[in-house]
C-alpha positions in Angstrom: 63.6 2.6 8.0 60.7 2.7 9.8 58.2 -0.8 9.3 54.4 -0.7 10.3 53.3 -3.7 12.0 49.6 -2.5 11.8 47.7 -5.8 10.5 44.4 -5.0 10.0 42.0 -8.3 10.0 39.6 -8.8 7.5 36.5 -11.7 8.0 36.0 -13.6 11.0 34.9 -12.6 14.4 37.2 -9.6 14.6 36.8 -7.8 11.6 37.3 -4.6 11.1 40.2 -4.5 13.7 43.3 -3.5 13.7 46.7 -4.8 15.7 50.0 -5.0 15.7 51.4 -8.1 14.1 55.4 -7.7 14.2 56.6 -9.1 10.8 54.4 -12.7 11.4 52.5 -14.1 8.0 50.2 -15.5 10.3 48.1 -14.0 13.2 46.4 -16.6 15.4 44.1 -15.3 18.2 42.4 -17.2 21.2 38.5 -16.1 21.4 36.7 -18.6 23.8 38.9 -21.3 23.6 39.5 -21.6 20.1 42.1 -20.3 17.7 41.0 -18.1 15.0 44.0 -17.9 12.1 44.2 -14.9 10.4 47.1 -14.4 7.1 49.0 -11.6 5.8 48.3 -10.0 1.9 50.0 -8.0 0.2 47.6 -5.8 0.4 47.3 -2.5 2.1 44.6 -0.2 4.7 45.3 2.9 6.0 49.3 2.6 6.7 48.5 -1.1 7.7 48.6 -4.6 5.9 45.5 -6.5 5.4 45.2 -9.9 7.2 42.4 -12.5 6.0 40.5 -14.7 8.0 42.0 -18.3 7.2 39.2 -20.3 9.6 39.3 -21.8 13.1 41.1 -24.5 15.1 40.8 -26.1 17.8 44.1 -25.6 20.2 45.0 -29.8 20.4 44.3 -30.0 16.9 41.2 -31.9 15.7 38.1 -32.7 18.2 37.5 -36.4 19.2 34.4 -37.9 17.6 35.2 -35.7 14.9 36.5 -38.5 12.7 36.7 -42.2 12.8 39.3 -43.4 10.8 38.0 -47.1 10.4 34.8 -45.2 8.8 36.5 -43.5 6.4 35.9 -44.2 2.9 38.7 -43.9 0.6 39.6 -42.3 -2.5 38.6 -44.3 -5.7 42.1 -42.3 -7.1 44.0 -44.5 -3.8 43.8 -47.7 -5.2 44.9 -46.4 -8.9 47.7 -44.2 -7.2 49.4 -46.8 -5.6 49.8 -49.4 -8.6 
């Protein structure tokens, strides 16, 4: 049985393009130093599987200065859940 490994990318910076995905459920593509993620769906198109855009992330995780943990406000439910 022949397995089709063609991924059709939907959304994001590579919308409408295709590439070989192998059997991966998650594609990560580096563009201008950032990682763009595409997730496999159950949809088929033109003999391949559709992968939906899932967003952009920094390769090293969160960027410095984006969030200050000391300034974070706790959810009102957090105190009630702890009791």
